[in-house]
VEXLOVEX-89083 format. One record per residue (C-alpha): residue in one letter; y, z, x negated. Coordinates in Angstrom, 1 decimal, decimal comma. Layout:
   r       py       pz       px
   A        Y        Z        X
...
END
This chain:
   r       py       pz       px
   L     14,7     -9,8     44,2
   N     12,8    -12,9     43,2
   E     10,0    -13,5     45,6
   D      7,9    -15,0     42,9
   D      8,1    -11,8     40,9
   G      6,8     -9,5     43,7
   V      8,6     -6,2     43,9
   G      9,1     -5,7     40,1
   A      6,6     -2,8     39,7
   K      6,6     -1,3     36,2
   W      4,8      1,6     34,5
   H      6,9      4,6     33,5
   K      5,9      7,5     31,4
   I      5,7     10,9     33,0
   F      6,0     14,2     31,2
   Y      5,4     17,9     31,9
   Q      8,4     19,6     33,3
   E      8,9     21,8     30,3
   V     11,3     20,3     27,8
   G      9,6     19,0     24,7
   D      6,1     18,6     26,1
   I      4,1     15,5     25,1
   K      3,5     12,6     27,3
   C      1,1     13,4     30,2
   G      0,5     10,0     31,8
   E      2,1      7,0     33,5
   V      3,1      6,1     37,1
   M      3,8      2,6     38,5
   I      7,1      2,6     40,5
   A      8,8     -0,3     42,3
   V     12,5      0,1     43,3
   T     14,1     -2,1     45,9
   V     17,6     -2,0     47,4
   V     17,4     -2,8     51,2
   E     20,2     -3,6     53,6
   E     20,5     -1,0     56,3
   D     20,6     -1,9     60,0
   G     24,1     -1,0     61,2
   D     27,3     -0,4     59,4
   A     27,5      2,1     56,6
   D     30,8      3,6     55,5
   F     31,0      3,4     51,7
   D     34,7      4,0     51,5
   S     36,1      7,2     50,1
   D     38,2      9,5     52,3
   E     41,7      8,5     53,0
   E     43,1     10,7     50,3
   G     40,9      9,1     47,7
   G     39,6     12,4     46,3
   G     36,2     12,7     47,9
   D     32,7     11,5     46,9
   T     31,0      8,5     48,5
   D     28,6      9,4     51,2
   V     25,3      7,7     50,4
   S     23,0      9,8     52,6
   N     22,2      6,9     54,9
   V     21,3      4,7     51,9
   A     19,0      7,3     50,4
   S     17,3      8,0     53,7
   P     14,0      6,2     54,6
   A     14,3      2,8     56,2
   P     14,6      3,0     60,0
   S     11,7      2,2     62,3
   S     13,2     -1,2     63,0
   S     12,2     -2,3     59,5
   A      8,6     -1,2     59,8
   D      7,4     -4,8     59,6
   R      9,2     -5,3     56,3
   D      7,6     -2,1     55,0
   D      4,1     -3,4     55,8
   E      4,9     -6,6     54,0
   W      6,1     -4,7     50,9
   R      3,0     -2,5     51,0
   Q      0,8     -5,6     51,0
   K      2,7     -6,9     48,0
   M      2,2     -3,6     46,2
   S     -1,4     -3,3     47,0
   P     -3,6     -3,6     43,9
   K     -6,3     -5,3     46,0
   K     -4,1     -8,2     46,9
   D     -5,2    -11,3     44,9
   S     -7,8     -9,2     43,1
   K    -11,3    -10,0     41,9
   V    -14,3     -7,8     41,6
   G    -16,1     -8,1     38,3
   T    -18,2     -6,3     35,7
   V    -16,8     -4,7     32,6
   E    -18,9     -4,4     29,5
   V    -17,9     -1,8     26,9
   I    -19,8     -2,3     23,6
   A    -19,3      1,1     21,8
   L    -19,5      0,3     18,1
   G    -18,6      3,6     16,7
   C    -16,0      6,2     15,6
   R    -14,1      6,1     12,4
   S    -12,3      8,9     10,4
   L    -13,1     11,4     13,1
   K    -11,8     14,9     12,5
   P    -13,3     18,1     13,8
   V    -11,4     20,6     15,9
   S    -11,3     22,9     12,9
   S    -12,5     22,7      9,3
   L    -14,7     25,7      9,8
   Q    -16,5     24,2     12,8
   G    -17,3     20,8     11,2
   L    -18,8     17,8     13,0
   Y    -22,4     17,6     14,2
   R    -23,3     14,7     16,5
   P    -20,3     13,0     18,1
   F    -20,6     10,8     21,2
   V    -18,1      9,0     23,5
   S    -17,6      9,1     27,2
   C    -15,9      6,2     29,0
   R    -14,7      5,9     32,6
   I    -12,8      3,2     34,6
   E    -10,7      4,6     37,5
   D    -13,0      6,4     40,0
   S    -16,3      5,3     38,4
   A    -18,9      7,7     37,1
   P    -18,4      8,4     33,4
   Q    -20,9      6,8     31,0
   C    -21,8      8,2     27,6
   T    -23,2      7,0     24,4
   S    -26,0      8,8     22,6
   P    -24,9     11,4     20,1
   S    -25,0      9,9     16,5
   Q    -24,5     11,2     13,0
   R    -25,4      8,0     11,1
   P    -24,3      7,1      8,5
   R    -22,3     10,4      8,8
   P    -20,7     12,2     11,7
   A    -17,1     11,2     10,8
   F    -18,1      7,5     10,7
   C    -20,8      7,5     13,4
   N    -22,2      4,2     14,7
   F    -23,3      3,8     18,4
   S    -23,9      0,1     19,0
   E    -24,5      0,7     22,7
   T    -23,3     -1,2     25,8
   L    -21,8      0,7     28,7
   I    -21,7     -1,4     31,9
   F    -19,3     -0,8     34,8
   K    -19,9     -2,8     38,0
   D    -17,6     -3,6     41,0
   V    -14,4     -3,1     39,1
   I    -11,3     -4,2     41,0
   L     -9,3     -6,6     38,7
   P     -5,8     -7,3     40,1
   E     -4,3    -10,7     39,2
   D     -1,2     -9,0     38,0
   E     -2,0     -7,6     34,5
   N      0,5     -4,8     35,0
   E     -1,9     -3,4     37,6
   A     -5,0     -3,8     35,4
   P     -7,0     -0,5     35,1
   Y     -7,6      1,5     32,0
   V    -10,8      2,6     30,2
   D    -10,4      6,3     29,7
   I    -12,1      7,5     26,6
   K    -13,1     10,9     25,5
   A    -14,8     11,8     22,2
   F    -17,1     14,9     22,2
   D    -19,1     16,6     19,6
   K    -22,5     17,9     20,6
   G    -23,1     21,1     18,5
   S    -26,3     22,9     17,8
   V    -25,1     26,2     19,4
   M    -21,8     25,8     21,2
   G    -22,9     22,8     23,3
   K    -20,3     20,0     23,5
   S    -16,6     20,3     22,6
   L    -13,8     17,9     23,3
   L    -12,6     16,3     20,1
   A    -10,0     13,7     21,3
   T     -8,9     11,3     24,0
   G     -7,7      7,8     24,2
   S     -7,5      4,8     26,5
   F     -7,9      1,0     26,5
   W     -5,9     -1,2     28,8
   L     -7,8     -4,0     30,3
   G     -4,7     -6,1     30,3
   N     -5,4     -6,6     26,6
   S     -8,9     -8,0     27,3
   A     -9,7    -11,7     26,8
   Y     -9,9    -12,1     30,6
   Y     -6,3    -11,3     31,1
   R     -5,2    -13,1     28,0
   E     -6,8    -16,2     29,5
   L     -4,9    -15,7     32,7
   R     -1,6    -15,3     30,8
   N     -2,3    -18,5     28,8
   K     -2,9    -20,4     32,1
   R      0,4    -19,1     33,5
   N      2,3    -19,9     30,4
   L      0,8    -23,4     30,3
   T      1,8    -24,0     33,9
   L      5,4    -22,7     33,2
   A      5,5    -24,9     30,0
   R      4,5    -28,0     31,9
   S      7,0    -27,2     34,7
   S      9,8    -26,7     32,1
   R      8,9    -29,9     30,3
   S      8,8    -31,8     33,5
   R     12,4    -30,5     34,3
   S     13,6    -31,4     30,8
   Q     12,2    -34,9     31,0
   N     14,0    -35,5     34,3
   G     17,3    -34,2     32,8
   A     19,7    -36,4     30,9
   G     20,1    -36,3     27,2
   A     17,6    -33,5     26,5
   E     17,5    -32,7     22,8
   P     14,1    -32,7     21,1
   E     12,8    -29,4     19,8
   K     13,3    -28,7     16,1
   D     10,4    -27,6     14,1
   I     11,5    -24,2     12,8
   W      8,8    -24,2     10,1
   S     10,0    -27,5      8,5
   N     12,4    -27,1      5,6
   E     13,2    -30,5      4,3
   E     16,5    -29,4      2,8
   Y     15,9    -27,2     -0,2
   D     17,4    -26,7     -3,6
   V     16,1    -29,0     -6,3
   D     16,0    -26,2     -8,8
   E     13,8    -24,2     -6,3
   Q     11,4    -27,2     -6,1
   V     11,1    -27,5     -9,9
   H     10,7    -23,7    -10,2
   R      7,8    -24,0     -7,8
   E      6,3    -26,8     -9,8
   L      6,8    -25,0    -13,1
   D      5,3    -21,8    -11,7
   W      2,3    -23,8    -10,5
   V      1,5    -25,3    -13,9
   N      1,9    -21,8    -15,5
   Q     -0,4    -20,0    -13,0
   A     -3,3    -18,0    -14,2
   P     -6,7    -19,5    -13,1
   Y     -7,1    -16,9    -10,4
   M     -3,8    -17,9     -8,8
   K     -4,7    -21,5     -8,1
   G     -4,6    -22,0     -4,4
   R     -3,9    -18,3     -3,7
   T     -1,0    -17,4     -1,6
   V      1,2    -14,3     -1,9
   L      2,0    -12,1      1,1
   M      5,0     -9,8      0,9
   N      3,2     -7,3      3,1
   E     -0,3     -6,3      4,0
   M     -2,6     -8,9      5,4
   P     -3,0     -8,2      9,2
   A     -6,4     -7,2     10,4
   K     -7,3     -9,1     13,6
   P    -10,9     -8,1     14,4
   V    -12,7     -9,5     17,3
   F    -13,2     -6,0     18,6
   S    -10,5     -3,5     19,7
   V     -9,4     -0,4     17,9
   V     -8,4      2,6     20,0
   K     -6,6      5,5     18,3
   L     -7,9      8,9     19,4
   Y     -5,4     11,8     19,7
   R     -5,5     15,5     20,1
   G     -2,5     17,5     21,3
   K     -1,4     20,6     19,4
   K      1,6     22,9     19,2
   M      4,1     22,2     16,4
   A      4,2     24,7     13,5
   V      8,0     24,6     13,6
   K      9,2     24,4     17,2
   S     12,6     23,0     18,2
   E     14,6     22,9     21,4
   T     13,6     19,3     22,1
   Q     10,0     19,2     20,9
   K      7,3     21,9     21,1
   Y      4,1     19,8     21,1
   E      2,9     16,7     19,2
   L      0,0     14,3     19,3
   E     -2,2     14,2     16,2
   E     -4,3     11,2     15,4
   V     -7,8     12,4     14,7
   G     -9,8      9,2     14,5
   K    -10,4      5,7     15,8
   F    -12,9      4,2     18,3
   H    -14,1      0,7     17,7
   L    -15,2     -1,1     20,9
   F    -15,6     -4,6     22,3
   V    -14,6     -5,0     25,9
   R    -15,7     -8,0     27,9
   V    -14,7     -8,6     31,6
   I    -17,1    -10,8     33,5
   V    -16,1    -12,4     36,8
   E    -17,3    -15,5     38,6
   G    -16,4    -18,5     36,6
   S    -15,4    -16,6     33,4
   T    -16,0    -18,4     30,1
   E    -18,6    -17,5     27,6
   L    -17,9    -16,2     24,1
   D    -17,4    -18,8     21,5
   F    -20,2    -19,3     19,0
   R    -18,2    -17,8     16,1
   T    -17,4    -14,6     18,0
   K    -21,0    -14,3     19,2
   R    -22,2    -14,5     15,6
   I    -19,8    -11,8     14,5
   M    -20,8     -9,6     17,5
   D    -24,5    -10,0     16,5
   A    -23,6     -9,0     12,9
   M    -21,8     -5,9     14,2
   R    -25,1     -4,6     15,5
   D    -26,8     -5,1     12,1
   K    -25,7     -2,7      9,4
   Q    -25,9     -4,0      5,9
   K    -24,6     -3,3      2,4
   F    -21,5     -5,1      1,1
   R    -20,1     -5,9     -2,4
   V    -16,3     -5,2     -2,4
   R    -14,2     -6,4     -5,3
   L    -10,7     -5,0     -5,4
   Y     -8,2     -6,6     -7,8
   A     -5,4     -4,2     -8,5
   L     -2,5     -6,0    -10,2
   E      0,6     -3,8    -10,3
   A      2,8     -1,3     -8,4
   T      6,5     -1,6     -7,8
   D      9,4      0,6     -6,6
   L      7,3      3,8     -7,0
   T      9,0      7,1     -6,1
   A      9,8      9,1     -9,2
   K      8,0     12,5     -9,5
   D      9,2     13,5    -13,0
   G     13,0     13,3    -12,8
   K     13,7      9,6    -12,9
   T     10,2      8,4    -13,8
   S      6,5      9,0    -13,3
   D      3,2      8,8    -15,1
   P      1,3      6,8    -12,4
   F     -2,4      6,0    -12,2
   L     -4,4      4,4     -9,4
   R     -7,3      6,1     -7,6
   V     -9,7      4,0     -5,5
   K    -12,1      5,7     -3,0
   L    -14,7      4,0     -0,8
   A    -17,5      5,9      1,0
   N    -18,7      8,4     -1,6
   S    -17,4      6,7     -4,7
   Q    -14,2      7,2     -6,6
   Q    -12,7      5,4     -9,6
   D     -9,4      5,9    -11,5
   T     -7,4      3,5    -13,7
   D     -5,8      4,7    -17,0
   K     -2,5      6,5    -16,6
   H      0,7      4,6    -17,4
   M      3,4      6,7    -19,1
   K      7,0      6,9    -18,0
   T      7,3      3,9    -15,6
   L      7,8      3,2    -11,9
   T      6,3     -0,3    -12,3
   P      2,8      0,2    -13,7
   E      0,7     -2,9    -14,5
   F     -3,0     -2,0    -13,7
   Y     -4,7     -5,5    -13,8
   Q     -8,1     -4,0    -13,2
   R    -11,0     -5,1    -11,1
   F    -13,1     -2,6     -9,1
   D    -16,6     -3,4     -8,0
   L    -17,5     -1,2     -5,1
   T    -20,2     -1,0     -2,3
   C    -20,2      0,1      1,3
   K    -22,1     -0,3      4,5
   I    -20,6     -2,3      7,4
   P    -20,5     -1,3     10,2
   G    -20,0      2,3      8,9
   D    -18,0      4,2      6,4
   S    -15,8      1,3      5,1
   M    -12,3      2,8      4,9
   L    -10,9      1,8      1,4
   H     -8,4      4,5      0,2
   L     -5,8      3,4     -2,4
   E     -3,9      6,3     -3,9
   V     -1,3      6,3     -6,6
   W     -0,8      9,6     -8,4
   D      1,6     11,0    -10,9
   W     -0,3     12,5    -13,8
   D      0,8     15,9    -15,0
   K     -0,3     17,4    -18,3
   F      0,1     20,9    -16,9
   G     -0,8     21,7    -13,4
   S     -2,1     19,5    -10,7
   N     -1,3     15,8    -10,2
   D      1,3     14,8     -7,6
   L      0,5     12,2     -4,9
   I      3,0      9,4     -4,9
   G      1,6      7,4     -2,0
   T     -1,6      6,2     -0,3
   A     -2,8      3,3      1,7
   V     -6,0      2,9      3,8
   I     -7,6     -0,5      4,5
   D    -10,2     -0,9      7,2
   L    -12,8     -3,3      5,6
   E    -14,8     -3,4      8,8
   S    -11,9     -4,7     10,8
   R    -11,3     -7,4      8,2
   W    -14,9     -8,5      7,9
   F    -15,3     -8,9     11,7
   S    -12,2    -11,0     11,9
   N    -11,9    -14,8     12,4
   H     -8,6    -14,5     10,5
   W    -10,3    -13,1      7,5
   H    -12,9    -15,8      7,3
   D    -10,2    -18,5      7,8
   N     -8,8    -17,7      4,4
   E    -11,4    -19,0      1,9
   V     -9,2    -17,9     -1,0
   K     -7,9    -14,4     -0,1
   P     -4,2    -13,9     -0,5
   I     -2,4    -11,4     -2,8
   E     -1,0     -8,6     -0,7
   H      1,8     -6,1     -1,1
   V      0,5     -2,9      0,5
   S      2,9     -0,1      1,3
   L      2,2      3,3     -0,1
   M      2,9      6,2      2,3
   H      3,1      9,9      1,8
   P      2,2     12,4      4,6
   S      5,6     14,1      4,3
   S      7,7     11,0      4,8
   S      7,9      8,0      7,1
   Q      9,4      5,9      4,3
   S      7,4      3,7      1,9
   Q      6,9      5,3     -1,5
   G      6,2      2,0     -3,2
   L      4,2     -1,2     -3,1
   L      0,8     -2,0     -4,5
   Q      0,0     -5,7     -5,3
   M     -3,6     -6,5     -4,9
   W     -6,2     -8,7     -3,2
   L     -9,7     -8,2     -1,9
   D    -13,0    -10,1     -1,9
   M    -16,2     -9,0     -0,2
   A    -19,5    -10,3      0,8
   P    -23,0     -9,0      1,8
   L    -24,7     -7,6     -1,3
   K    -27,5    -10,1     -1,1
   S    -25,0    -12,9     -1,4
   E    -22,4    -11,3     -3,8
   N    -22,7    -14,3     -6,1
   S    -20,7    -16,3     -3,5
   I    -17,5    -14,4     -4,6
   P    -16,4    -15,1     -8,2
   K    -15,5    -12,5    -10,7
   W    -12,0    -13,3    -11,8
   D    -10,6    -12,3    -15,2
   I     -7,1    -10,9    -14,4
   T     -6,2     -9,8    -17,9
   P     -2,6    -10,6    -18,3
   P     -1,4    -12,8    -21,2
   P     -0,2    -10,9    -24,3
   P      3,5    -10,1    -24,7
   A      5,6    -12,6    -26,5
   D      8,6    -12,2    -28,8
   F     11,9    -13,9    -28,1
   E     15,5    -13,8    -29,3
   V     18,6    -13,8    -27,0
   R     21,5    -15,7    -28,7
   L     24,9    -15,0    -27,2
   V     28,0    -16,9    -28,3
   V     31,3    -15,5    -27,2
   W     33,8    -18,4    -27,2
   K     37,1    -17,5    -25,6
   A     38,8    -15,5    -22,9
   E     41,6    -16,1    -20,4
   G     43,6    -14,0    -18,0
   I     42,8    -10,6    -19,6
   P     45,3     -7,9    -18,7
   A     47,5     -6,9    -21,7
   G     46,7     -3,7    -23,5
   D     50,4     -3,3    -24,5
   H     52,5     -4,1    -21,4
   F     55,7     -3,9    -23,4
   S     54,9     -6,7    -25,8
   D     52,3     -8,4    -23,5
   Q     49,9     -8,5    -26,5
   S     46,4     -7,1    -27,2
   D     44,1     -6,8    -30,1
   L     41,1     -8,1    -28,2
   F     37,4     -7,8    -29,1
   V     34,2     -8,0    -27,0
   K     31,4     -5,6    -26,8
   V     27,9     -6,5    -25,4
   R     24,7     -4,7    -24,8
   L     21,3     -6,0    -23,6
   G     19,4     -3,3    -21,5
   A     19,4     -0,1    -23,5
   S     20,0     -1,6    -26,9
   D     22,8     -0,7    -29,2
   W     26,3     -2,1    -28,4
   K     27,4     -5,0    -30,6
   S     30,9     -6,3    -31,1
   T     32,7     -9,5    -32,0
   D     35,6     -9,5    -34,6
   V     39,1     -8,8    -33,4
   H     41,6    -11,3    -32,2
   Y     44,9     -9,6    -33,3
   F     48,1    -10,2    -31,4
   A     46,4    -12,1    -28,6
   K     49,1    -13,3    -26,2
   K     49,1    -14,1    -22,4
   G     45,6    -12,7    -22,0
   K     44,0    -15,4    -24,2
   G     41,5    -14,7    -27,0
   S     39,2    -16,7    -29,2
   W     36,2    -15,6    -31,2
   N     33,4    -18,3    -31,6
   Y     31,2    -15,4    -32,5
   R     27,4    -15,3    -32,3
   I     25,4    -12,1    -31,3
   K     21,6    -11,9    -31,3
   F     19,2     -9,5    -29,6
   P     15,5     -9,3    -30,3
   L     13,4     -9,2    -27,2
   C      9,7     -8,8    -26,2
   L      8,6    -10,1    -22,8
   R      5,4     -9,7    -20,8
   Q      4,1    -11,6    -17,8
   G      6,7    -12,2    -15,2
   G      9,5    -12,0    -17,7
   R      9,5     -8,2    -17,8
   V     10,9     -6,5    -20,8
   V      8,3     -4,6    -22,8
   G      9,4     -0,9    -23,0
   G     12,4     -1,6    -20,9
   G     13,2      0,6    -17,9
   E     15,6      0,0    -15,1
   G     18,4     -2,4    -16,1
   A     16,5     -3,8    -19,0
   S     17,3     -7,4    -18,0
   Y     21,1     -6,8    -17,6
   L     23,5     -8,0    -20,2
   K     26,6     -5,8    -20,1
   V     29,9     -7,3    -21,3
   Q     33,1     -5,4    -22,0
   M     36,6     -6,5    -23,1
   W     38,4     -4,0    -25,4
   D     41,9     -3,6    -26,9
   Q     41,8     -2,1    -30,4
   D     44,1      0,7    -31,3
   L     44,5      2,9    -34,4
   L     43,4      6,1    -32,7
   S     41,3      5,0    -29,9
   S     40,4      1,6    -28,3
   D     40,9      0,9    -24,6
   C     38,4     -0,9    -22,3
   L     40,3     -3,4    -20,3
   A     37,5     -5,0    -18,2
   E     33,7     -5,1    -17,9
   T     31,0     -7,0    -16,1
   S     27,2     -7,6    -16,3
   M     24,7    -10,4    -15,9
   D     21,2    -10,1    -14,6
   L     18,9    -12,3    -16,8
   S     15,6    -11,4    -15,0
   D     15,1    -15,0    -13,7
   A     16,0    -16,5    -17,1
   F     13,5    -14,1    -18,8
   K     10,8    -15,2    -16,3
   T     11,5    -18,9    -17,0
   A     11,6    -18,3    -20,7
   F      8,2    -16,6    -20,7
   N      6,7    -19,4    -18,6
   T      7,9    -22,0    -21,0
   R      7,2    -20,0    -24,2
   D      4,5    -22,5    -25,4
   L      6,5    -25,7    -24,9
   G      8,7    -25,4    -28,0
   M     12,0    -25,3    -26,1
   E     14,8    -22,8    -25,6
   Y     16,1    -21,9    -22,1
   S     19,9    -22,0    -21,7
   V     21,2    -19,6    -19,0
   F     24,3    -21,8    -18,3
   G     22,5    -25,2    -18,8
   K     21,5    -27,4    -15,9
   S     18,5    -25,5    -14,7
   S     17,0    -28,4    -12,8
   K     17,2    -30,6    -15,9
   Q     15,6    -27,9    -18,1
   L     12,9    -27,1    -15,6
   K     12,0    -30,8    -15,2
   Q     11,8    -31,2    -18,9
   A      9,6    -28,1    -19,1
   A      7,3    -29,4    -16,3
   A      7,1    -32,8    -18,0
   R      6,2    -31,2    -21,4
   K      3,6    -29,0    -19,7
   K      2,1    -32,1    -17,9
   M      2,1    -34,0    -21,2
   Q      0,3    -31,1    -22,9
   G     -2,3    -31,2    -20,2
   E     -2,8    -35,0    -20,6
   E     -3,1    -34,7    -24,4
   S     -5,5    -31,7    -24,3
   E     -7,6    -33,6    -21,7
   W     -7,7    -36,6    -24,0
   V     -8,7    -34,5    -27,0
   V    -11,6    -33,0    -25,1
   K    -12,8    -36,5    -24,0
   K    -12,2    -37,9    -27,6
   K    -14,3    -35,1    -29,0
   K    -17,1    -35,9    -26,6
   D    -16,9    -39,6    -27,5
   D    -16,9    -38,7    -31,2
   D    -20,0    -36,6    -30,8
   A    -21,7    -39,4    -28,9
   S    -20,8    -41,8    -31,7
   A    -22,1    -39,4    -34,4
   E    -25,5    -39,0    -32,5
   A    -25,7    -42,9    -32,3
   S    -25,0    -43,2    -36,0
   I    -27,8    -40,7    -36,9
   G    -30,1    -42,9    -34,8
   G    -29,0    -46,0    -36,8
   E    -27,4    -47,7    -33,8
   I    -23,8    -47,9    -32,6
   S    -23,3    -49,7    -29,4
   E    -20,4    -52,1    -28,9
   T    -19,5    -50,1    -25,7
   T    -19,0    -46,9    -27,7
   S    -16,7    -48,6    -30,2
   L    -14,7    -50,3    -27,4
   L    -14,4    -47,0    -25,6
   S    -13,0    -45,3    -28,7
   N    -10,4    -48,1    -29,1
   Q     -9,4    -47,6    -25,5
   K     -8,9    -43,9    -26,1
   E     -6,8    -44,5    -29,2
   E     -4,6    -46,9    -27,2
   S     -4,3    -44,3    -24,5
   Q     -3,2    -41,8    -27,0
   K     -0,7    -44,2    -28,4
   G      0,6    -44,8    -24,9
   I      1,1    -41,0    -24,4
   S      2,9    -40,7    -27,7
   A      5,1    -43,7    -26,8
   K      5,9    -42,1    -23,5
   G      7,0    -39,0    -25,3
   K      9,2    -41,0    -27,8
   K     10,6    -42,9    -24,9
   R     11,6    -39,7    -23,1
   R     13,2    -38,3    -26,2
   S     15,1    -41,4    -27,0
   K     16,9    -41,3    -23,6
   K     19,3    -38,6    -24,8
   K     22,6    -40,3    -25,8
   P     24,2    -38,8    -29,0
   K     27,8    -37,5    -28,8
   S     30,6    -39,6    -30,1
   I     32,7    -38,4    -33,0
   M     35,7    -37,9    -30,7
   E     33,6    -35,7    -28,4
   Q     32,4    -33,6    -31,3
   M     36,0    -33,2    -32,6
   R     37,3    -32,2    -29,2
   G     34,5    -29,6    -28,9
   A     35,2    -28,2    -32,4
   L     38,9    -27,9    -31,6
   G     38,2    -26,1    -28,4
   L     39,6    -28,7    -26,1
   T     36,4    -29,0    -24,1
   A     33,9    -26,3    -23,1
   P     30,9    -26,2    -25,4
   E     27,6    -27,6    -24,0
   N     25,5    -25,2    -22,0
   S     28,4    -22,7    -21,7
   G     29,8    -20,9    -18,7
   W     32,5    -18,6    -17,5
   I     31,8    -15,0    -16,5
   Y     34,4    -13,1    -14,5
   F     35,8     -9,6    -14,8
   G     36,9     -7,8    -11,6
   K     38,2     -4,5    -10,4
   T     38,0     -3,1     -6,9
   D     41,2     -1,7     -5,4
   L     40,3      1,6     -3,9
   K     43,0      1,5     -1,3
   T     42,6     -2,1      0,0
   G     38,9     -2,6     -1,0
   K     39,8     -6,0     -2,4
   V     38,5     -7,2     -5,8
   E     41,2     -8,0     -8,2
   S     40,7    -10,5    -11,0
   Q     40,7     -9,1    -14,6
   G     40,2    -12,4    -16,4
   K     37,2    -14,4    -17,5
   L     35,1    -15,0    -20,6
   L     33,4    -18,3    -21,8
   V     29,9    -17,6    -23,2
   S     26,7    -19,4    -24,0
   V     23,3    -17,5    -23,6
   E     20,1    -19,0    -25,0
   I     16,6    -17,5    -25,0
   L     14,3    -18,7    -27,8
   P     10,6    -18,1    -28,3
   S      9,6    -16,7    -31,8
   E      8,3    -20,1    -32,9
   L     11,7    -21,7    -32,3
   V     13,6    -18,8    -33,8
   D     11,9    -19,4    -37,2
   R     12,7    -23,1    -37,0
   R     16,3    -22,7    -35,9
   K     17,7    -19,9    -38,1
   N     21,3    -19,0    -38,0
   G     23,5    -16,0    -38,9
   D     25,4    -13,4    -37,0
   G     29,0    -14,2    -36,1
   R     29,9    -17,3    -38,1
   D     27,8    -16,3    -41,1
   E     25,6    -18,9    -42,8
   P     23,5    -20,6    -41,8
   N     26,1    -21,5    -39,3
   S     24,1    -23,8    -37,0
   F     22,5    -24,1    -33,6
   P     25,4    -24,5    -32,8
   L     28,0    -24,9    -35,4
   L     30,8    -22,3    -34,8
   P     34,2    -23,5    -36,0
   P     37,0    -20,9    -36,9
   P     38,5    -19,5    -33,8
   E     41,8    -20,9    -32,6
   G     44,8    -18,6    -32,9
   Q     43,2    -15,9    -35,2
END
């Protein structure tokens, strides 16, 4: 036992004796092993078959240790090292309060609070703005409260919610509790202890030899160059509303200055089991602010005081919800759904249009809503599956407490509110039913102009063409094991499109084949590189190797490639007049794209300034005077534009042309073509679980925007125009 830690007292849950009953309370227990006076025989009997006699150990300590008992009791006494203070409970109100039964309803709820043996204090009954979201804004004061230094011994504020009816008197609605160990007073004590421990630890480490400096876990100086350029390219292609806006992969945490206590009501389970007969049902929340005041306690900071003052003053708010899209929705109609979003706040309800046969609907809609804070400010986000016949099916729902967000320093620290991924839950499951991507802005109605109205209309879809060149294969298992030969051809498919094939390499030996064959797929992409009209697997390129036979062909190997990242990059660079090669050096391509984007911005900025200067010159000409300054400025702009053009020419001239020998070696297949790469076939052995190689295929994959497709026309296979690139006759066919 460490003397500094006292006797190690801890809180333990206690239950009713009947199996399956819900938690009834907690008891603090300290367990200590003491050494008995005198000898105790812990040995088994001589034959080794008996149990150990521990009766002496389990018996109370003898009278000779009474002094030690008194010492332990003093350590365990909650009054040791305690202070006496005042506890203020500012009762703000109840939220989402449920009646005992739907027939009874709610009338005028109120809350009763009590700390240990003190007399209970109650708020006034309230039904404003409505009983389920009643506001109190009253302060309950408890004096002469014993506050132990050990936070584990801190008392609880017992809370009971009642409903004062017109006929039946008052009825108990729910109960809850707030632990004073979570108050600012005890947080400050913890911070002081942690600071003391940190200083002591730092002092010991400084006295030690060779202590290593702490590493900043948030710094990440080593990162992939491609990732850095991706971030740069994403930034320059961002929509205006994304500038400076971060993206959270979960819901933004609400950290209000007040506390939220969940209110529960026990009930018997509809379907009982051997291990559980009762359950706790959450029937509401109680918002309160608890302040512990002792001699020398610190005052509230100015920011918290201002928020607390605002909590007593109810006012109307403008809430702007930007619903972007939902992902990973649960299918309700077989393998798909027809989802739409329903938004509910206070007494208002709005729906988006329905999106047919998709699990990733793109809403991109702004909702302008109003509510009163403090008050009924629970924002309900519900995603439903539309049904032509019968009722709609709920996919998932999320609830956001706007009051908790507004009365939070954390919320106001983020001037530009982040995009959140909110989990959609269903009452019948504990698993997420999908994610909703959205963000919120809100402000008092009288100052709603302080929050901008963003246009979140996504850019229109764009047409592309995927150009695949199948060059050669190696290591393919033979279709005819007797002759070790195959009649090889390749089949490819993009998403759910039709299969397309190369020509056949007859009598291919030693698993080697050659085709030099071009296959093209039309493609339409929308924001984020998503395939228009494509479902699951729309971005996958499936590749199969076949052996042709007279009666039926045999599939020798297959694999697939996920082109989703390539599609995203191709969409982001669609206006730059360049193709994206899947097997090219991505960092080089992305740097080139970022440079072109930057150059476009410089040129467009120059055009705007040039137009303004031209307009100014025209006005001066109409007046009969042209100043020398205006002419000089125009010449400077022209020189600036020449400089930009020269920079572009200089960049383009850096590319070194290939020598004739390099071109000949490439045409003869002695070197891998530019921007090509190997894809590998494999098969898993069911007995060993190991992946066995089934050969590899050399391919090139390029994604061209429609503008470039028209300028770089070529034919299928090796048909004319045979260009971009030139495909020579295959070797060995």
